[in-house]
C-alpha positions in Angstrom: 0.2 -0.1 -0.1 2.8 2.5 0.8 4.5 1.8 -2.5 1.0 2.8 -4.4 0.8 5.9 -2.2 4.3 7.2 -2.9 3.7 6.5 -6.9 0.6 8.4 -6.8 2.5 11.4 -5.1 5.2 11.0 -7.8 2.4 11.1 -10.5 0.8 14.0 -8.7 3.9 15.9 -9.0 5.0 14.7 -12.6 3.3 17.8 -13.8 5.1 20.4 -11.8 8.4 18.9 -13.2 7.3 18.6 -17.0 5.6 21.9 -17.4 7.9 24.0 -19.2 6.7 27.3 -17.4 7.0 25.4 -14.1 9.4 27.7 -11.5 12.4 26.5 -10.4 11.0 26.5 -7.0 8.3 23.9 -8.2 11.2 21.9 -9.6 13.1 22.1 -6.2 10.0 21.0 -4.4 9.5 17.8 -7.0 13.4 16.9 -6.8 13.4 17.2 -3.0 10.4 15.0 -2.8 11.7 12.2 -4.9 14.9 12.3 -2.9 12.7 12.0 0.2 11.2 9.1 -1.3 14.2 7.1 -1.9 15.8 8.1 1.3 12.7 6.5 3.1 12.7 3.6 1.0 16.5 2.6 1.6 15.7 3.0 5.4 17.3 6.4 5.7 14.0 7.7 7.3 15.3 10.6 9.6 17.0 12.2 6.1 13.8 11.6 4.1 11.7 13.4 7.2 13.9 16.2 6.9 13.6 16.6 3.2 9.9 16.0 3.2 9.6 18.9 5.9 11.6 21.0 3.7 9.4 20.2 0.8 6.1 21.0 2.6 7.3 24.1 3.5 8.7 25.1 0.2 5.2 24.1 -1.5 3.2 25.9 1.3 5.2 29.1 0.2 5.5 28.8 -3.5 2.2 27.1 -4.2 0.2 27.9 -1.2 -1.2 26.4 2.0 -4.5 25.0 0.4 -3.0 23.6 -2.7 -3.5 19.9 -3.7 0.2 19.3 -3.9 0.9 21.1 -0.7 -1.9 18.8 0.8 -0.4 15.5 -0.5 3.2 16.3 0.5 1.9 17.1 4.0 0.0 13.7 4.0 3.1 11.9 3.0 4.9 13.8 5.6 2.4 12.4 8.2 2.9 8.9 6.6 6.6 9.2 7.3 6.2 10.3 11.0 3.9 7.5 11.6 6.3 4.9 10.1 8.9 6.1 12.4 6.7 6.3 15.3 6.2 10.0 15.8 2.3 9.6 16.4 1.6 13.3 17.5 3.6 14.5 14.7 1.7 12.2 12.0 -1.7 13.0 13.6 -0.8 16.7 13.1 0.0 16.6 9.7 -2.6 14.3 8.6 -5.5 16.4 10.5 -4.0 19.4 8.3 -4.0 17.6 5.2 -7.3 16.1 5.1 -9.3 19.4 5.1 -6.8 20.5 2.5 -7.4 17.4 0.3 -11.3 17.8 1.0 -11.3 21.6 -0.4 -9.2 20.4 -3.5 -10.2 16.9 -4.4 -12.6 16.3 -7.1 -14.3 12.9 -7.5 -12.8 10.0 -6.2 -10.0 11.2 -4.3 -7.5 8.5 -3.2 -5.2 11.0 -1.8 -7.7 12.1 0.9 -8.7 8.1 1.3 -4.9 7.6 2.1 -4.4 10.2 4.4 
């Protein structure tokens, strides 16, 4: 299930990376997120969480706090926290992501269900 969640995150961020008009900041967010996922999958969870936190903060700044990609990154961060036993941090991140995903989702919202 985690692998499919991470794949959805990569797919959601793909338009940021592929759009010619995407800013350098958006590319940096996507790159950081990909690095965070790779680190997490290879067991370097502390480093992954640090990058995930940075990507969420960058997304909030450049995309907005109520952007779907910001919400997906925040949900991913919450799941990272949960996996390492940081349950209070996980709850805070996921509780913040859920209303954002509810506002930005249309139709079947698998990202909301994952959160």
